[in-house]
Biotite code that builds the C-alpha atoms (Angstrom):
import biotite.structure as struc

atoms = struc.array([
    struc.Atom([25.475, 8.156, 6.268], chain_id="A", res_id=1, res_name="UNK", atom_name="CA", element="C"),
    struc.Atom([25.476, 6.519, 2.986], chain_id="A", res_id=2, res_name="UNK", atom_name="CA", element="C"),
    struc.Atom([23.493, 8.306, -0.057], chain_id="A", res_id=3, res_name="UNK", atom_name="CA", element="C"),
    struc.Atom([22.011, 6.913, -3.043], chain_id="A", res_id=4, res_name="UNK", atom_name="CA", element="C"),
    struc.Atom([21.000, 8.987, -5.975], chain_id="A", res_id=5, res_name="UNK", atom_name="CA", element="C"),
    struc.Atom([17.390, 8.773, -6.821], chain_id="A", res_id=6, res_name="UNK", atom_name="CA", element="C"),
    struc.Atom([16.423, 9.229, -10.638], chain_id="A", res_id=7, res_name="UNK", atom_name="CA", element="C"),
    struc.Atom([13.730, 11.852, -10.485], chain_id="A", res_id=8, res_name="UNK", atom_name="CA", element="C"),
    struc.Atom([12.738, 15.295, -10.851], chain_id="A", res_id=9, res_name="UNK", atom_name="CA", element="C"),
    struc.Atom([9.592, 14.602, -8.375], chain_id="A", res_id=10, res_name="UNK", atom_name="CA", element="C"),
    struc.Atom([10.208, 16.306, -5.236], chain_id="A", res_id=11, res_name="UNK", atom_name="CA", element="C"),
    struc.Atom([7.116, 14.470, -3.739], chain_id="A", res_id=12, res_name="UNK", atom_name="CA", element="C"),
    struc.Atom([8.564, 10.903, -4.587], chain_id="A", res_id=13, res_name="UNK", atom_name="CA", element="C"),
    struc.Atom([11.948, 12.176, -2.786], chain_id="A", res_id=14, res_name="UNK", atom_name="CA", element="C"),
    struc.Atom([9.969, 13.240, 0.241], chain_id="A", res_id=15, res_name="UNK", atom_name="CA", element="C"),
    struc.Atom([7.976, 9.868, 0.523], chain_id="A", res_id=16, res_name="UNK", atom_name="CA", element="C"),
    struc.Atom([10.867, 7.890, 0.061], chain_id="A", res_id=17, res_name="UNK", atom_name="CA", element="C"),
    struc.Atom([12.757, 9.612, 2.172], chain_id="A", res_id=18, res_name="UNK", atom_name="CA", element="C"),
    struc.Atom([10.309, 9.334, 4.999], chain_id="A", res_id=19, res_name="UNK", atom_name="CA", element="C"),
    struc.Atom([10.212, 5.776, 4.347], chain_id="A", res_id=20, res_name="UNK", atom_name="CA", element="C"),
    struc.Atom([13.919, 5.283, 5.416], chain_id="A", res_id=21, res_name="UNK", atom_name="CA", element="C"),
    struc.Atom([14.319, 7.704, 7.879], chain_id="A", res_id=22, res_name="UNK", atom_name="CA", element="C"),
    struc.Atom([18.250, 8.523, 8.856], chain_id="A", res_id=23, res_name="UNK", atom_name="CA", element="C"),
    struc.Atom([19.666, 5.082, 7.386], chain_id="A", res_id=24, res_name="UNK", atom_name="CA", element="C"),
    struc.Atom([20.266, 6.598, 3.757], chain_id="A", res_id=25, res_name="UNK", atom_name="CA", element="C"),
    struc.Atom([20.279, 10.196, 2.184], chain_id="A", res_id=26, res_name="UNK", atom_name="CA", element="C"),
    struc.Atom([18.186, 10.264, -0.946], chain_id="A", res_id=27, res_name="UNK", atom_name="CA", element="C"),
    struc.Atom([19.952, 12.559, -3.505], chain_id="A", res_id=28, res_name="UNK", atom_name="CA", element="C"),
    struc.Atom([17.333, 13.800, -6.238], chain_id="A", res_id=29, res_name="UNK", atom_name="CA", element="C"),
    struc.Atom([18.724, 14.924, -9.715], chain_id="A", res_id=30, res_name="UNK", atom_name="CA", element="C"),
    struc.Atom([18.711, 18.294, -8.866], chain_id="A", res_id=31, res_name="UNK", atom_name="CA", element="C"),
    struc.Atom([20.838, 18.075, -5.907], chain_id="A", res_id=32, res_name="UNK", atom_name="CA", element="C"),
    struc.Atom([23.057, 15.726, -7.810], chain_id="A", res_id=33, res_name="UNK", atom_name="CA", element="C"),
    struc.Atom([23.632, 18.600, -10.259], chain_id="A", res_id=34, res_name="UNK", atom_name="CA", element="C"),
    struc.Atom([21.828, 17.120, -13.194], chain_id="A", res_id=35, res_name="UNK", atom_name="CA", element="C"),
    struc.Atom([19.286, 18.936, -15.009], chain_id="A", res_id=36, res_name="UNK", atom_name="CA", element="C"),
    struc.Atom([18.040, 16.498, -17.707], chain_id="A", res_id=37, res_name="UNK", atom_name="CA", element="C"),
    struc.Atom([14.339, 15.271, -18.311], chain_id="A", res_id=38, res_name="UNK", atom_name="CA", element="C"),
    struc.Atom([14.763, 11.232, -18.958], chain_id="A", res_id=39, res_name="UNK", atom_name="CA", element="C"),
    struc.Atom([12.289, 9.924, -21.700], chain_id="A", res_id=40, res_name="UNK", atom_name="CA", element="C"),
    struc.Atom([10.000, 7.182, -20.792], chain_id="A", res_id=41, res_name="UNK", atom_name="CA", element="C"),
    struc.Atom([9.566, 5.354, -24.305], chain_id="A", res_id=42, res_name="UNK", atom_name="CA", element="C"),
    struc.Atom([9.044, 1.772, -23.424], chain_id="A", res_id=43, res_name="UNK", atom_name="CA", element="C"),
    struc.Atom([5.683, -0.259, -22.721], chain_id="A", res_id=44, res_name="UNK", atom_name="CA", element="C"),
    struc.Atom([6.592, -1.765, -19.224], chain_id="A", res_id=45, res_name="UNK", atom_name="CA", element="C"),
    struc.Atom([7.090, -0.054, -16.001], chain_id="A", res_id=46, res_name="UNK", atom_name="CA", element="C"),
    struc.Atom([10.410, -1.982, -15.659], chain_id="A", res_id=47, res_name="UNK", atom_name="CA", element="C"),
    struc.Atom([11.740, -0.782, -19.014], chain_id="A", res_id=48, res_name="UNK", atom_name="CA", element="C"),
    struc.Atom([11.498, 2.571, -18.152], chain_id="A", res_id=49, res_name="UNK", atom_name="CA", element="C"),
    struc.Atom([12.865, 2.488, -14.644], chain_id="A", res_id=50, res_name="UNK", atom_name="CA", element="C"),
    struc.Atom([15.701, 0.461, -16.075], chain_id="A", res_id=51, res_name="UNK", atom_name="CA", element="C"),
    struc.Atom([15.717, 3.135, -18.709], chain_id="A", res_id=52, res_name="UNK", atom_name="CA", element="C"),
    struc.Atom([16.068, 6.306, -15.978], chain_id="A", res_id=53, res_name="UNK", atom_name="CA", element="C"),
    struc.Atom([18.535, 4.568, -13.848], chain_id="A", res_id=54, res_name="UNK", atom_name="CA", element="C"),
    struc.Atom([21.201, 3.513, -16.829], chain_id="A", res_id=55, res_name="UNK", atom_name="CA", element="C"),
    struc.Atom([20.959, 6.996, -17.912], chain_id="A", res_id=56, res_name="UNK", atom_name="CA", element="C"),
    struc.Atom([21.771, 8.392, -14.442], chain_id="A", res_id=57, res_name="UNK", atom_name="CA", element="C"),
    struc.Atom([24.630, 5.784, -13.957], chain_id="A", res_id=58, res_name="UNK", atom_name="CA", element="C"),
    struc.Atom([26.068, 6.583, -16.959], chain_id="A", res_id=59, res_name="UNK", atom_name="CA", element="C"),
    struc.Atom([26.509, 9.851, -16.254], chain_id="A", res_id=60, res_name="UNK", atom_name="CA", element="C"),
    struc.Atom([27.691, 9.346, -12.759], chain_id="A", res_id=61, res_name="UNK", atom_name="CA", element="C"),
    struc.Atom([28.914, 6.090, -12.311], chain_id="A", res_id=62, res_name="UNK", atom_name="CA", element="C"),
    struc.Atom([27.453, 6.264, -9.078], chain_id="A", res_id=63, res_name="UNK", atom_name="CA", element="C"),
    struc.Atom([25.172, 3.659, -7.225], chain_id="A", res_id=64, res_name="UNK", atom_name="CA", element="C"),
    struc.Atom([21.685, 4.799, -7.912], chain_id="A", res_id=65, res_name="UNK", atom_name="CA", element="C"),
    struc.Atom([17.792, 3.815, -8.298], chain_id="A", res_id=66, res_name="UNK", atom_name="CA", element="C"),
    struc.Atom([14.800, 4.693, -10.671], chain_id="A", res_id=67, res_name="UNK", atom_name="CA", element="C"),
    struc.Atom([11.252, 4.088, -10.224], chain_id="A", res_id=68, res_name="UNK", atom_name="CA", element="C"),
    struc.Atom([8.239, 3.970, -12.395], chain_id="A", res_id=69, res_name="UNK", atom_name="CA", element="C"),
    struc.Atom([4.837, 4.052, -11.256], chain_id="A", res_id=70, res_name="UNK", atom_name="CA", element="C"),
    struc.Atom([1.326, 3.290, -13.173], chain_id="A", res_id=71, res_name="UNK", atom_name="CA", element="C"),
    struc.Atom([-2.327, 3.368, -12.055], chain_id="A", res_id=72, res_name="UNK", atom_name="CA", element="C"),
    struc.Atom([-3.864, 0.079, -13.454], chain_id="A", res_id=73, res_name="UNK", atom_name="CA", element="C"),
    struc.Atom([-7.651, 0.289, -13.842], chain_id="A", res_id=74, res_name="UNK", atom_name="CA", element="C"),
    struc.Atom([-9.506, -2.906, -14.555], chain_id="A", res_id=75, res_name="UNK", atom_name="CA", element="C"),
    struc.Atom([-12.352, -1.136, -16.780], chain_id="A", res_id=76, res_name="UNK", atom_name="CA", element="C"),
    struc.Atom([-10.204, 0.448, -18.970], chain_id="A", res_id=77, res_name="UNK", atom_name="CA", element="C"),
    struc.Atom([-8.012, -2.538, -19.535], chain_id="A", res_id=78, res_name="UNK", atom_name="CA", element="C"),
    struc.Atom([-4.923, -1.509, -17.114], chain_id="A", res_id=79, res_name="UNK", atom_name="CA", element="C"),
    struc.Atom([-5.276, 2.147, -18.472], chain_id="A", res_id=80, res_name="UNK", atom_name="CA", element="C"),
    struc.Atom([-3.335, 4.812, -17.882], chain_id="A", res_id=81, res_name="UNK", atom_name="CA", element="C"),
    struc.Atom([-0.610, 2.233, -16.922], chain_id="A", res_id=82, res_name="UNK", atom_name="CA", element="C"),
    struc.Atom([2.761, 3.248, -18.067], chain_id="A", res_id=83, res_name="UNK", atom_name="CA", element="C"),
    struc.Atom([1.313, 6.367, -19.242], chain_id="A", res_id=84, res_name="UNK", atom_name="CA", element="C"),
    struc.Atom([-0.247, 7.683, -16.004], chain_id="A", res_id=85, res_name="UNK", atom_name="CA", element="C"),
    struc.Atom([2.052, 10.769, -15.833], chain_id="A", res_id=86, res_name="UNK", atom_name="CA", element="C"),
    struc.Atom([0.895, 11.451, -19.533], chain_id="A", res_id=87, res_name="UNK", atom_name="CA", element="C"),
    struc.Atom([-2.450, 9.952, -19.839], chain_id="A", res_id=88, res_name="UNK", atom_name="CA", element="C"),
    struc.Atom([-4.054, 13.393, -20.971], chain_id="A", res_id=89, res_name="UNK", atom_name="CA", element="C"),
    struc.Atom([-0.974, 14.444, -23.126], chain_id="A", res_id=90, res_name="UNK", atom_name="CA", element="C"),
    struc.Atom([2.578, 15.480, -22.970], chain_id="A", res_id=91, res_name="UNK", atom_name="CA", element="C"),
    struc.Atom([2.316, 18.054, -20.360], chain_id="A", res_id=92, res_name="UNK", atom_name="CA", element="C"),
    struc.Atom([1.810, 15.680, -17.060], chain_id="A", res_id=93, res_name="UNK", atom_name="CA", element="C"),
    struc.Atom([-1.298, 17.671, -15.960], chain_id="A", res_id=94, res_name="UNK", atom_name="CA", element="C"),
    struc.Atom([-2.423, 15.647, -13.299], chain_id="A", res_id=95, res_name="UNK", atom_name="CA", element="C"),
    struc.Atom([-5.453, 17.368, -13.228], chain_id="A", res_id=96, res_name="UNK", atom_name="CA", element="C"),
    struc.Atom([-6.218, 16.709, -16.631], chain_id="A", res_id=97, res_name="UNK", atom_name="CA", element="C"),
    struc.Atom([-5.346, 12.813, -16.041], chain_id="A", res_id=98, res_name="UNK", atom_name="CA", element="C"),
    struc.Atom([-7.880, 12.587, -13.281], chain_id="A", res_id=99, res_name="UNK", atom_name="CA", element="C"),
    struc.Atom([-10.794, 14.263, -15.481], chain_id="A", res_id=100, res_name="UNK", atom_name="CA", element="C"),
    struc.Atom([-9.859, 11.663, -18.427], chain_id="A", res_id=101, res_name="UNK", atom_name="CA", element="C"),
    struc.Atom([-10.082, 8.692, -15.956], chain_id="A", res_id=102, res_name="UNK", atom_name="CA", element="C"),
    struc.Atom([-13.340, 9.725, -14.332], chain_id="A", res_id=103, res_name="UNK", atom_name="CA", element="C"),
    struc.Atom([-14.585, 10.797, -17.665], chain_id="A", res_id=104, res_name="UNK", atom_name="CA", element="C"),
    struc.Atom([-13.816, 6.911, -19.174], chain_id="A", res_id=105, res_name="UNK", atom_name="CA", element="C"),
    struc.Atom([-15.258, 5.478, -15.967], chain_id="A", res_id=106, res_name="UNK", atom_name="CA", element="C"),
    struc.Atom([-18.735, 7.516, -16.067], chain_id="A", res_id=107, res_name="UNK", atom_name="CA", element="C"),
    struc.Atom([-21.573, 4.552, -15.262], chain_id="A", res_id=108, res_name="UNK", atom_name="CA", element="C"),
    struc.Atom([-19.030, 1.898, -15.385], chain_id="A", res_id=109, res_name="UNK", atom_name="CA", element="C"),
    struc.Atom([-19.639, 0.262, -11.667], chain_id="A", res_id=110, res_name="UNK", atom_name="CA", element="C"),
    struc.Atom([-16.642, -2.069, -11.602], chain_id="A", res_id=111, res_name="UNK", atom_name="CA", element="C"),
    struc.Atom([-13.910, 1.037, -10.630], chain_id="A", res_id=112, res_name="UNK", atom_name="CA", element="C"),
    struc.Atom([-11.384, -1.204, -9.130], chain_id="A", res_id=113, res_name="UNK", atom_name="CA", element="C"),
    struc.Atom([-7.627, -0.554, -9.814], chain_id="A", res_id=114, res_name="UNK", atom_name="CA", element="C"),
    struc.Atom([-4.253, -0.999, -8.520], chain_id="A", res_id=115, res_name="UNK", atom_name="CA", element="C"),
    struc.Atom([-1.042, 1.217, -8.178], chain_id="A", res_id=116, res_name="UNK", atom_name="CA", element="C"),
    struc.Atom([1.955, -0.700, -9.291], chain_id="A", res_id=117, res_name="UNK", atom_name="CA", element="C"),
    struc.Atom([5.667, 0.865, -8.645], chain_id="A", res_id=118, res_name="UNK", atom_name="CA", element="C"),
    struc.Atom([8.421, -0.855, -9.996], chain_id="A", res_id=119, res_name="UNK", atom_name="CA", element="C"),
    struc.Atom([12.301, 0.265, -8.816], chain_id="A", res_id=120, res_name="UNK", atom_name="CA", element="C"),
    struc.Atom([15.221, -0.537, -10.375], chain_id="A", res_id=121, res_name="UNK", atom_name="CA", element="C"),
    struc.Atom([18.710, -0.252, -8.839], chain_id="A", res_id=122, res_name="UNK", atom_name="CA", element="C"),
    struc.Atom([21.794, 0.103, -10.256], chain_id="A", res_id=123, res_name="UNK", atom_name="CA", element="C"),
    struc.Atom([24.682, -1.381, -7.924], chain_id="A", res_id=124, res_name="UNK", atom_name="CA", element="C"),
    struc.Atom([28.322, -1.506, -8.474], chain_id="A", res_id=125, res_name="UNK", atom_name="CA", element="C"),
    struc.Atom([30.875, -3.151, -5.795], chain_id="A", res_id=126, res_name="UNK", atom_name="CA", element="C"),
    struc.Atom([34.107, -4.540, -6.262], chain_id="A", res_id=127, res_name="UNK", atom_name="CA", element="C"),
    struc.Atom([33.395, -7.906, -5.877], chain_id="A", res_id=128, res_name="UNK", atom_name="CA", element="C"),
    struc.Atom([30.143, -8.265, -8.295], chain_id="A", res_id=129, res_name="UNK", atom_name="CA", element="C"),
    struc.Atom([30.790, -5.459, -10.169], chain_id="A", res_id=130, res_name="UNK", atom_name="CA", element="C"),
    struc.Atom([27.612, -3.383, -11.626], chain_id="A", res_id=131, res_name="UNK", atom_name="CA", element="C"),
    struc.Atom([24.644, -5.503, -11.032], chain_id="A", res_id=132, res_name="UNK", atom_name="CA", element="C"),
    struc.Atom([20.774, -4.748, -11.994], chain_id="A", res_id=133, res_name="UNK", atom_name="CA", element="C"),
    struc.Atom([17.982, -5.566, -9.303], chain_id="A", res_id=134, res_name="UNK", atom_name="CA", element="C"),
    struc.Atom([14.170, -4.885, -9.524], chain_id="A", res_id=135, res_name="UNK", atom_name="CA", element="C"),
    struc.Atom([11.688, -4.157, -6.638], chain_id="A", res_id=136, res_name="UNK", atom_name="CA", element="C"),
    struc.Atom([7.882, -4.324, -7.074], chain_id="A", res_id=137, res_name="UNK", atom_name="CA", element="C"),
    struc.Atom([4.742, -3.297, -4.869], chain_id="A", res_id=138, res_name="UNK", atom_name="CA", element="C"),
    struc.Atom([1.379, -2.719, -5.260], chain_id="A", res_id=139, res_name="UNK", atom_name="CA", element="C"),
    struc.Atom([-1.801, -1.343, -3.361], chain_id="A", res_id=140, res_name="UNK", atom_name="CA", element="C"),
    struc.Atom([-5.026, -2.676, -4.529], chain_id="A", res_id=141, res_name="UNK", atom_name="CA", element="C"),
    struc.Atom([-8.216, -0.143, -4.209], chain_id="A", res_id=142, res_name="UNK", atom_name="CA", element="C"),
    struc.Atom([-10.868, 1.743, -6.404], chain_id="A", res_id=143, res_name="UNK", atom_name="CA", element="C"),
    struc.Atom([-11.340, 5.069, -8.266], chain_id="A", res_id=144, res_name="UNK", atom_name="CA", element="C"),
    struc.Atom([-13.484, 7.186, -6.357], chain_id="A", res_id=145, res_name="UNK", atom_name="CA", element="C"),
    struc.Atom([-16.569, 9.261, -8.558], chain_id="A", res_id=146, res_name="UNK", atom_name="CA", element="C"),
    struc.Atom([-15.199, 12.415, -7.521], chain_id="A", res_id=147, res_name="UNK", atom_name="CA", element="C"),
    struc.Atom([-11.698, 13.981, -6.155], chain_id="A", res_id=148, res_name="UNK", atom_name="CA", element="C"),
    struc.Atom([-11.132, 14.112, -2.144], chain_id="A", res_id=149, res_name="UNK", atom_name="CA", element="C"),
    struc.Atom([-8.786, 15.424, -0.527], chain_id="A", res_id=150, res_name="UNK", atom_name="CA", element="C"),
    struc.Atom([-5.528, 17.704, -1.281], chain_id="A", res_id=151, res_name="UNK", atom_name="CA", element="C"),
    struc.Atom([-2.867, 16.309, 0.007], chain_id="A", res_id=152, res_name="UNK", atom_name="CA", element="C"),
    struc.Atom([-0.544, 13.822, -1.643], chain_id="A", res_id=153, res_name="UNK", atom_name="CA", element="C"),
    struc.Atom([0.076, 14.011, -5.701], chain_id="A", res_id=154, res_name="UNK", atom_name="CA", element="C"),
    struc.Atom([-1.074, 12.575, -9.126], chain_id="A", res_id=155, res_name="UNK", atom_name="CA", element="C"),
    struc.Atom([-4.193, 10.631, -8.945], chain_id="A", res_id=156, res_name="UNK", atom_name="CA", element="C"),
    struc.Atom([-4.216, 10.322, -5.055], chain_id="A", res_id=157, res_name="UNK", atom_name="CA", element="C"),
    struc.Atom([-7.393, 12.244, -4.932], chain_id="A", res_id=158, res_name="UNK", atom_name="CA", element="C"),
    struc.Atom([-9.261, 9.694, -6.686], chain_id="A", res_id=159, res_name="UNK", atom_name="CA", element="C"),
    struc.Atom([-7.671, 6.490, -5.413], chain_id="A", res_id=160, res_name="UNK", atom_name="CA", element="C"),
    struc.Atom([-9.091, 5.004, -2.096], chain_id="A", res_id=161, res_name="UNK", atom_name="CA", element="C"),
    struc.Atom([-6.809, 1.716, -1.252], chain_id="A", res_id=162, res_name="UNK", atom_name="CA", element="C"),
    struc.Atom([-8.658, -1.746, 0.002], chain_id="A", res_id=163, res_name="UNK", atom_name="CA", element="C"),
    struc.Atom([-9.209, -1.706, 3.551], chain_id="A", res_id=164, res_name="UNK", atom_name="CA", element="C"),
    struc.Atom([-9.624, 2.142, 3.866], chain_id="A", res_id=165, res_name="UNK", atom_name="CA", element="C"),
    struc.Atom([-12.421, 4.704, 3.693], chain_id="A", res_id=166, res_name="UNK", atom_name="CA", element="C"),
    struc.Atom([-10.876, 7.587, 2.315], chain_id="A", res_id=167, res_name="UNK", atom_name="CA", element="C"),
    struc.Atom([-8.563, 8.673, -0.447], chain_id="A", res_id=168, res_name="UNK", atom_name="CA", element="C"),
    struc.Atom([-4.448, 8.703, -0.560], chain_id="A", res_id=169, res_name="UNK", atom_name="CA", element="C"),
    struc.Atom([-5.016, 12.848, -0.880], chain_id="A", res_id=170, res_name="UNK", atom_name="CA", element="C"),
    struc.Atom([-7.047, 12.464, 2.657], chain_id="A", res_id=171, res_name="UNK", atom_name="CA", element="C"),
    struc.Atom([-4.421, 10.920, 4.638], chain_id="A", res_id=172, res_name="UNK", atom_name="CA", element="C"),
    struc.Atom([-1.135, 11.875, 6.260], chain_id="A", res_id=173, res_name="UNK", atom_name="CA", element="C"),
    struc.Atom([2.304, 10.626, 4.854], chain_id="A", res_id=174, res_name="UNK", atom_name="CA", element="C"),
    struc.Atom([2.229, 7.966, 7.472], chain_id="A", res_id=175, res_name="UNK", atom_name="CA", element="C"),
    struc.Atom([-1.259, 6.519, 6.885], chain_id="A", res_id=176, res_name="UNK", atom_name="CA", element="C"),
    struc.Atom([-0.713, 6.524, 3.176], chain_id="A", res_id=177, res_name="UNK", atom_name="CA", element="C"),
    struc.Atom([2.613, 4.646, 4.019], chain_id="A", res_id=178, res_name="UNK", atom_name="CA", element="C"),
    struc.Atom([0.651, 1.758, 5.404], chain_id="A", res_id=179, res_name="UNK", atom_name="CA", element="C"),
    struc.Atom([-1.090, 0.752, 2.294], chain_id="A", res_id=180, res_name="UNK", atom_name="CA", element="C"),
    struc.Atom([1.592, 2.683, -0.438], chain_id="A", res_id=181, res_name="UNK", atom_name="CA", element="C"),
    struc.Atom([2.497, 0.715, -3.369], chain_id="A", res_id=182, res_name="UNK", atom_name="CA", element="C"),
    struc.Atom([5.682, 2.583, -3.499], chain_id="A", res_id=183, res_name="UNK", atom_name="CA", element="C"),
    struc.Atom([6.455, 2.035, 0.420], chain_id="A", res_id=184, res_name="UNK", atom_name="CA", element="C"),
    struc.Atom([6.197, -2.109, -0.487], chain_id="A", res_id=185, res_name="UNK", atom_name="CA", element="C"),
    struc.Atom([8.751, -1.442, -3.261], chain_id="A", res_id=186, res_name="UNK", atom_name="CA", element="C"),
    struc.Atom([11.013, 0.871, -1.414], chain_id="A", res_id=187, res_name="UNK", atom_name="CA", element="C"),
    struc.Atom([11.081, -1.534, 2.177], chain_id="A", res_id=188, res_name="UNK", atom_name="CA", element="C"),
    struc.Atom([12.351, -4.505, -0.162], chain_id="A", res_id=189, res_name="UNK", atom_name="CA", element="C"),
    struc.Atom([14.904, -2.146, -1.516], chain_id="A", res_id=190, res_name="UNK", atom_name="CA", element="C"),
    struc.Atom([16.385, -0.773, 1.536], chain_id="A", res_id=191, res_name="UNK", atom_name="CA", element="C"),
    struc.Atom([16.209, -4.757, 2.970], chain_id="A", res_id=192, res_name="UNK", atom_name="CA", element="C"),
    struc.Atom([18.451, -5.213, 0.272], chain_id="A", res_id=193, res_name="UNK", atom_name="CA", element="C"),
    struc.Atom([20.674, -2.498, 0.775], chain_id="A", res_id=194, res_name="UNK", atom_name="CA", element="C"),
    struc.Atom([20.961, -3.255, 4.643], chain_id="A", res_id=195, res_name="UNK", atom_name="CA", element="C"),
    struc.Atom([22.602, -6.424, 3.779], chain_id="A", res_id=196, res_name="UNK", atom_name="CA", element="C"),
    struc.Atom([25.158, -4.822, 1.616], chain_id="A", res_id=197, res_name="UNK", atom_name="CA", element="C"),
])
């Protein structure tokens, strides 16, 4: 089974992506690859942050790898928290505090439209083409609930209800979430590309 390093320490994301690709590939998170670093995300776009993480890990391992950056983009907040989603309420990456901040900012606002957007950066090196950089993107439109619902998932899942659904990501099984998921859409493109390699 081919292996691919995923430039993350977030086991929830690893589990979600592994569930999408099944047994076709084995996803190796940083910890399993013996890498113990917290890669900075200093840029203003998801694409630049994803590239920063992938390049950092490729330079350490010289192995094919990918990374992703995901943002929650809320229309009434001019696209916030966006690229700052993980640190919206501060550097501690406290998602309860992040959720509380979103709900506070949306208090009394009727337009609660939002979308999750994921950008994946793949660094792929082969004998024919050398090192190449590829990007894959997925979005999921929906809206922000007025309060938290459910205990599954992670991040903003308890307050995000995808378009066409009547419950939040945090109320869904992994299979249910994957039918809507922004990450699923980007990952599907990534592995369709890899299966041609």
